[in-house]
C-alpha positions in Angstrom: -121.9 114.4 105.0 -119.8 111.8 106.7 -118.3 108.7 104.5 -117.3 105.4 106.4 -116.1 102.7 104.0 -115.9 99.0 105.6 -115.2 96.5 102.6 -117.5 96.8 99.7 -120.2 98.8 101.9 -120.2 102.4 102.0 -122.2 104.3 104.8 -123.0 108.0 104.1 -124.3 109.7 106.9 -126.2 113.2 106.8 -126.2 115.3 109.9 -127.8 118.4 108.3 -131.2 119.2 106.8 -131.1 119.5 103.2 -131.9 116.1 101.6 -131.4 117.7 98.1 -127.9 118.9 99.0 -127.1 115.4 100.1 -128.5 113.9 96.8 -126.4 116.5 94.8 -123.2 115.6 96.8 -123.8 111.9 96.3 -124.2 112.5 92.6 -121.2 114.7 92.4 -119.1 112.1 94.2 -120.6 109.1 92.9 -117.4 107.7 91.1 -115.7 107.3 94.7 -118.5 104.7 95.6 -120.1 103.4 92.5 -118.9 99.8 92.9 -119.7 99.6 96.6 -123.1 98.9 98.6 -124.4 101.9 99.7 -126.2 102.8 103.1 -127.7 106.4 103.4 -128.0 107.1 107.0 -130.4 109.7 107.9 -130.9 108.5 111.5 -129.2 111.9 112.9 -131.9 114.1 111.3 -134.6 115.5 113.3 -137.4 115.5 110.4 -137.5 113.4 107.3 -140.7 113.3 105.1 -142.2 110.8 102.8 -141.1 113.2 99.9 -137.4 113.5 101.2 -137.0 109.8 100.8 -138.7 109.6 97.5 -135.8 112.1 96.2 -133.4 109.3 96.4 -135.6 107.1 93.8 -133.5 107.7 90.8 -130.1 107.4 92.3 -131.2 104.1 94.2 -132.6 102.9 90.8 -129.3 103.6 89.2 -127.2 102.0 91.7 -129.5 98.9 91.9 -129.4 98.3 88.3 -125.7 97.8 88.8 -126.5 94.7 90.9 -125.5 96.7 94.2 -127.3 97.2 97.2 -128.7 100.9 98.0 -130.4 101.1 101.6 -131.8 104.1 103.4 -131.7 104.0 107.3 -134.6 106.2 108.6 -136.7 105.7 111.6 -138.5 108.9 111.2 -140.8 107.7 108.3 -143.8 105.2 108.1 -141.9 102.2 106.4 -145.2 100.7 105.1 -145.7 103.5 102.8 -142.5 103.4 101.0 -142.3 102.1 97.4 -141.0 98.8 96.8 -138.2 100.2 94.7 -136.7 101.9 97.8 -135.3 99.9 100.7 -135.8 101.9 104.1 -134.9 100.4 107.3 -134.9 101.7 110.8 -131.4 100.7 111.7 -127.8 100.3 110.4 -127.9 96.8 111.8 -130.7 95.9 109.5 -129.4 97.8 106.5 -126.3 95.5 107.0 -128.6 92.5 107.1 -130.1 93.3 103.8 -127.0 94.0 102.3 -125.7 90.5 103.5 -129.1 88.9 102.0 -128.7 90.5 98.7 -125.0 89.6 98.2 -126.0 85.8 99.1 -128.8 86.2 96.5 -126.4 87.5 93.9 -123.9 84.8 94.6 -126.6 82.3 93.9 -127.5 84.0 90.7 -131.0 85.6 91.5 
């Protein structure tokens, strides 16, 4: 797990296969980035399943309830199958665009 911080955005990149281990690590270290918008970058993984993405649902809901963004970057799943509660995009650029749009919405009181 690689953690990069840029302003109020923390990007967590997973380079090894275990999504479950990544989620446990995020839960354990959550206090380090609980006030940041989070991007979970799974682009380096060879295979990611729909079920793997669903594993992030609980932590995503918890984080988004604090009025913070939680975006998963993965180009290996069918994005149309994703539930509305999870934001999954194919590139880091799109993740940053989503965060910018959500920040604007929050500033406007939405």
